[in-house]
C-alpha positions as CSV (number, residue, x, y, z in Angstrom):
1,M,33.2,75.3,40.2
2,T,31.4,75.7,36.6
3,V,28.0,74.5,35.6
4,R,28.5,71.1,34.2
5,N,27.0,70.3,31.4
6,I,28.0,67.2,28.9
7,V,27.4,68.9,25.6
8,D,30.3,71.2,26.3
9,T,32.4,68.8,27.4
10,N,34.4,68.7,23.9
11,R,34.2,72.6,23.5
12,F,37.9,73.1,23.2
13,V,38.5,70.3,21.0
14,R,35.8,72.3,18.4
15,Q,37.5,75.3,18.8
16,L,40.9,73.9,18.1
17,I,38.7,72.2,15.0
18,S,37.8,75.6,13.9
19,E,41.2,77.1,14.1
20,T,43.2,74.4,12.6
21,T,44.0,74.6,8.8
22,N,46.3,71.5,8.4
23,R,44.1,68.7,6.7
24,R,45.3,65.6,9.0
25,H,45.5,67.7,11.9
26,R,42.1,68.3,11.7
27,F,41.1,64.8,10.5
28,L,42.8,63.8,14.1
29,L,40.9,66.3,16.0
30,K,37.5,65.3,14.4
31,A,38.6,61.4,15.3
32,Y,39.0,62.7,18.9
33,D,36.1,64.9,19.4
34,R,33.7,61.8,17.6
35,H,35.7,59.2,20.2
36,R,34.8,61.1,23.4
37,S,31.2,61.7,22.3
38,L,30.5,58.1,21.6
39,E,32.5,57.1,24.7
40,M,30.4,59.5,26.7
41,A,27.2,58.5,25.0
42,G,28.0,54.5,25.7
43,L,28.1,53.7,22.5
44,Y,31.4,52.0,22.6
45,Q,31.1,49.2,19.7
46,E,31.3,52.0,17.2
47,L,34.8,53.1,18.7
48,F,36.3,49.8,16.9
49,A,35.1,50.7,13.6
50,P,37.7,50.1,11.0
51,D,38.5,53.7,10.2
52,M,38.5,54.9,14.2
53,M,40.8,52.2,15.8
54,V,43.5,49.9,15.0
55,P,42.6,45.9,15.2
56,E,44.8,45.6,18.8
57,P,44.9,49.0,20.6
58,V,47.0,49.1,23.7
59,Y,45.8,51.8,26.8
60,H,47.9,52.6,29.4
61,L,46.0,53.9,32.2
62,A,47.3,55.5,35.5
63,A,44.3,57.2,37.2
64,H,41.8,56.3,39.8
65,G,44.2,54.8,41.9
66,V,44.7,52.0,39.3
67,Q,47.8,51.9,36.8
68,V,47.6,49.2,34.5
69,R,48.1,48.3,30.8
70,L,45.2,47.1,28.3
71,E,46.3,45.4,25.4
72,G,43.9,44.1,22.8
73,R,40.4,45.2,21.6
74,D,39.0,42.5,23.9
75,M,40.5,44.0,27.1
76,V,39.7,47.5,26.2
77,E,36.4,46.8,25.0
78,S,35.5,45.1,28.3
79,M,36.3,48.4,29.9
80,Y,34.3,50.1,27.9
81,R,31.5,48.1,28.4
82,S,31.7,48.0,31.9
83,W,31.6,51.9,32.6
84,A,28.5,52.3,30.2
85,E,26.9,49.5,32.1
86,S,27.5,51.5,35.4
87,N,26.8,55.2,33.8
88,E,30.6,55.9,34.7
89,T,31.6,56.9,30.7
90,V,30.1,60.3,31.5
91,F,32.8,62.9,32.3
92,Y,33.1,66.8,32.1
93,V,35.8,69.3,31.5
94,E,36.0,72.4,33.2
95,K,39.0,73.6,31.0
96,E,41.5,71.9,28.7
97,T,44.4,72.7,26.7
98,I,44.7,70.5,23.7
99,A,47.8,70.1,21.3
100,V,47.9,68.2,17.8
101,S,50.6,67.0,15.7
102,D,51.0,64.7,13.0
103,D,51.1,61.6,15.1
104,F,49.1,62.2,18.4
105,V,46.6,64.3,20.4
106,S,47.3,65.4,23.7
107,S,45.6,67.2,26.4
108,V,45.7,68.4,29.9
109,S,42.8,69.3,31.5
110,L,40.6,69.8,34.7
111,G,38.1,67.1,34.4
112,Y,35.3,65.2,36.3
113,H,34.8,61.8,35.9
114,Q,31.5,60.2,37.0
115,I,32.3,57.1,38.8
116,S,30.5,54.3,41.0
117,G,30.9,54.0,45.0
118,R,32.0,50.5,44.2
119,S,34.5,51.5,41.3
120,L,36.1,53.7,44.2
121,R,36.4,51.1,47.3
122,E,37.7,48.3,44.0
123,T,40.2,51.1,42.9
124,K,41.6,51.9,46.4
125,I,42.0,48.1,47.3
126,V,43.4,47.5,43.9
127,S,45.9,50.4,44.5
128,Y,47.4,48.4,47.4
129,L,48.2,45.4,45.6
130,P,51.3,44.1,43.5
131,K,51.0,44.9,39.8
132,F,50.1,41.0,38.9
133,A,47.3,40.9,41.3
134,S,45.9,44.5,40.0
135,R,46.1,43.3,36.5
136,Y,43.9,39.9,37.7
137,L,41.6,41.6,39.4
138,L,41.1,44.4,36.6
139,N,40.3,41.7,34.5
140,V,37.9,39.8,37.0
141,A,36.0,43.4,37.3
142,L,35.8,44.3,33.4
143,N,33.9,41.3,33.0
144,T,31.4,41.5,36.0
145,R,28.6,44.1,36.0
146,R,28.9,46.2,38.8
147,T,25.8,46.5,41.1
148,G,26.0,47.6,44.8
149,K,24.0,49.1,47.8
150,G,24.4,51.9,49.8
151,D,27.5,53.7,49.3
152,A,28.4,51.3,46.9
153,G,25.6,52.0,44.7
154,S,25.9,55.9,45.1
155,M,27.5,57.6,42.1
156,Y,30.4,60.4,42.6
157,L,32.3,62.8,40.9
158,Y,36.3,62.2,40.7
159,K,37.6,65.5,40.0
160,N,41.4,65.8,39.0
161,T,44.0,67.2,36.7
162,F,44.3,64.6,33.8
163,Y,46.8,64.4,31.0
164,M,46.5,62.4,27.9
165,I,48.1,61.4,24.8
166,W,46.5,59.6,22.1
167,R,48.4,58.1,19.2
168,Y,47.0,57.7,15.9
169,D,48.5,55.3,12.6
170,D,49.1,56.4,9.1
171,L,45.6,56.3,8.2
172,G,44.3,58.4,11.2
173,R,43.3,55.3,13.3
174,L,43.7,55.4,16.9
175,I,46.6,53.3,18.1
176,G,45.9,53.9,22.0
177,E,45.6,55.9,24.8
178,S,48.0,57.1,27.7
179,V,46.1,58.6,30.6
180,W,47.8,59.4,34.0
181,E,47.2,61.9,37.0
182,P,50.3,63.5,37.7
183,E,49.2,64.4,41.2
184,P,46.7,61.6,42.4
185,G,46.7,63.2,46.2
186,A,45.3,66.1,44.7
187,A,42.0,64.4,43.6
188,E,38.5,65.5,45.0
189,I,35.6,63.4,45.4
190,L,31.9,64.7,45.3
191,K,28.8,62.8,46.2
192,L,26.2,63.2,43.5
193,D,22.6,63.8,44.3
194,R,20.6,61.2,42.6
195,R,18.7,64.1,40.6
196,D,22.3,65.4,38.9
197,V,23.4,61.5,38.0
198,V,23.6,61.6,34.2
199,T,22.7,58.0,32.9
200,V,24.3,56.7,29.4
201,A,20.8,56.9,27.9
202,E,20.7,60.7,28.8
203,A,24.2,61.3,27.5
204,A,23.3,59.8,24.5
205,Q,20.1,61.7,23.6
206,L,21.9,65.2,24.6
207,L,25.1,64.2,22.4
208,S,23.3,62.6,19.4
209,P,23.0,66.2,17.3
210,L,27.1,66.6,18.1
211,I,28.3,63.1,16.6
212,E,28.9,63.3,13.2
213,P,30.4,60.8,10.7
214,L,34.5,60.7,10.3
215,P,35.0,62.4,6.5
216,P,36.9,60.1,4.3
217,Y,40.5,60.0,5.6
218,D,41.6,59.8,1.6
219,D,40.1,63.7,1.3
220,F,42.8,64.8,4.0
221,V,46.2,62.7,3.6
222,R,47.1,65.1,0.7
223,E,48.7,67.3,3.0
224,H,50.9,66.4,5.6
225,S,53.1,68.9,7.6
226,T,55.1,68.6,11.2
227,S,53.5,71.9,12.4
228,F,52.1,72.5,15.4
229,A,48.7,73.8,16.6
230,R,47.3,74.4,20.0
231,V,44.5,76.0,22.2
232,V,44.2,76.9,25.9
């Protein structure tokens, strides 16, 4: 396993930005980079800025034992708030393949997501329930601050291969995310020593120099093609 450094998590995104000449594609990649950095830093309110995301995004998540659809800002924002409050916005990417087109950014990565013991217990239970019950419990969990003692209060790294597709509208705003694990049974869960846990405040401090404002979209719309760029 490589040395984990949250500052390097988006290095593959930035490499592709440096190699991409299509101006719309560059804008989408910059938005993708900014979104992930803001998320890791716990600055989730900024994700919903008018130039970043549509008013009512839709997320499809099939990871960590949960399969759910989050529809609308309230549900999506509740998820990010819950993660930020429990230091679960932190993640690392060991290797990643990214592709960008006019309408989406896609990624296949070997990633590590910092997750609480309580979340692991909750999602394991939820995964065995009917979908309607899972949705109800998720709604309850997203609106309840997570606390716990013992293993439930410990932090872990959840390691697996993740697939993602992020869709964007004509103005370069995020429409929604689809995130899933193709092989859930291949996941590894590594318990973290307390000194190795990265808090949201620490992540924000480390990532602050890398979080740049988005350039005006109007500067990028003049060039629009269906060409395809990728980096491994």
